[in-house]
N, C-alpha and C positions, 0 to 999 in steps of 0.2 A: 394565539398569543403565547401560550405556554411553550409550544414547540419552538417558536422564535427565540424565546428566552433561553431555552436549553441549548439551541444551536449557538447562540451568542456566547453563553458561558463556556461551552466546549471549545470554541475558537480562542477565547481569552486564555483558558487553561492551557491549551496547546502552546500558545505563544509564551506564557509564563514559564511552563515546565521546560520548553525548549531552551529558553534563556537560562533557566536554573541549572541546566546541564551544560552551560557554556556553549550552546548550539551544537558543538561537535559530539558531545555525549548525551545531549538532551533531545535532539531531533528525532531519532528513531524510536526511543521509548515513548516520547510524547505522541508520535504518530500511531504507534501500536495501541496506546491507551485510547486515543481518539477513535480508532477503528473499532475497538472493543466496545466502547460506549455506543457508537453508532450501530454496532451489531445488536446490542441490547435494545436500542430504540426500535429497530426493525422487527424485533421479536416481541414488541410491546412489553418489555421488561421495565417496570417503573422503579428502577433504582435511583438513588440520589446521585445526580450527575457528578458533582464535585468530588464526593467520597469515592465513587467507583473509579473515576478518572485517576485520582491519586493512587488508589490501590493498584490498578493495572500498571501504572507508570513504575511504581516501586517493584512490584512482583516480576515484571518483565524487563527490567532495566538492562541486565547483562545480556540476556538472550536477544533482545531487540537490537542492541548494538552489534552483537555478533552477526545476526542475520543481515542487518542493514549494511554493515561494512563489507561483508562477503560479497553481496550482490553489487555494491558500489565498485569494489575492486575489480570484479569480473567485468563489469560494464566499461570501466576505464581502460582495461587491458584490450578488450575487443574493439572498442571505439578507436583507440589509438592505433591498433593494428589495421583497422579499416581505413583510417585516414592515411596511414603510411602506404597502404596497398594502392591507393588511388594514383600515386605517382611513381611507385617503385616496383610494382608487381605486374605480371602479365594478366590479361583479361581472364584467363582460365582459373587463376588463383584469386583474382580480385573479386569476382562475383560470389563464390562461396563464402569468402571472408565477410563481405558486406551482408549476405543473407544471415550468416551466423550471428553477426553483431546485432542486426535488427531483431532476430528471434530471441537472443539473449536479453535484450532490453525489454521486449514484450513480456517474456517469462518473469523477469524481475519485478514487473508491476504487480504480479500476483503474490509474490512471496510474503510480504507483510500482511495483506488481507487473509491469505491462507493460514498464516501463523495466528492471526487474531481470531479465526473462526474454528480452528481444529486443534486438538491436542495430538501431538505426535513428535517423532524425532525430526531432526533437521533434514535428513535424507528423504523421509516420507513427505515432509512439507515441500521439498524441492521437486520430488517426482510428481506430486499432485499439481503443483504450479505448472510444470511442463505439460502435463496431460491436459489440463484445462485450457491453457493458452493455445495449444495446437489443436485441441479437439473442439473448441468453440470460437472460431474465427470472428464471428459477429460480435461476441462479447469482448474479445480482445481488441477489435477495432473501436468499440465504444470506449473501452478503458484507455486505449492509446489516444483517442480523440480528446478525452477529458484531460489527460495529461498535457497534450499540446495546447489546449485552450488555456489552462492555468499558466503554463509556461509563457505563452504569448501575452497574456494579460500582465504578468509580472515583469517581463523583460522587454516587450516590444510594443507597449501601449502606454498611454498616459492616464488610463482609467484609475489606477490606484493613487495617482497624484491628485486627480480631480476629486475622487471619492475615497480618501484614506480609510474611512470607516468600513468600507467593503472588506478590506483585509483584516482589520482589527476584530470585526464581529462576525463575519460570515464566510469568507472565501474558502478557507481551509476546511472548516467543519462541514460546510455544504458539499464540498467536493468529496470528502470522506463518506458522508451519508449517501450521496448518489452512488459512490463506488460500491458500498455494501448493498444498496438496493438492487443494483445491476447484477451483482454476483450472488445474491441470496438464492435465486432459483437454481443456479448451477451448483452452489455449495450444498443445497438441500438434497440434491440427487446423491451426493456422496455421504451425507449425514445419515440417510435412511437406507443406504444400500446394504444388502445382506452379505455381499461379497467383499470381505476385508483383506483378502489375500494379497492384492496388489498394493492397495493404499491403506495400511492399518492405522487409520486416524479416527479420532472421536471428536464429535462436536463439542465445543467448549460450553460449559454451563456455569457461568459465574466468573471464573478467572482462569487464567492460563498458567498459573504458577505451579 
């Protein structure tokens, strides 16, 4: 019951803070804050949810928007190029463009979770995201499937119309929690690795500010 209450509170706070940032500026900081609170829950860190959520939102407001809009711009460029290539480029060029577009999207799914879990520079976060995405195809498939499921529920089904409370109280926070559960074993390999020469990142403890 307590876990359900926390998940519901996290979902409501994500919605409120996303709206507080007029969606465009609130979505990514709210998502990072949600992922960080989920990270705390997976580590059995009994912090007060609402205060932690708000702290993470404020501390990471600028960085989260920077990371988020970078990967969004990158995806828009590659997806647009891939769509253009379908009708205007030869097969020799079309296939590599499509592959790069898909890989870029998959890597982008890792960027905010990596940022939420590790302290480091943007370049190190990006390198680690690429390494994990390409080095753990099963995890990448699960993460991609979770995204597709959420996308389908929101845009191609009537589930949220029939059960609007699903989005209001559970959908986003449960998805974020499952994401961190899936990624935790992989992330822990880097958290406790003695070799920091390639990915000089540190596991976050408390905040990412």
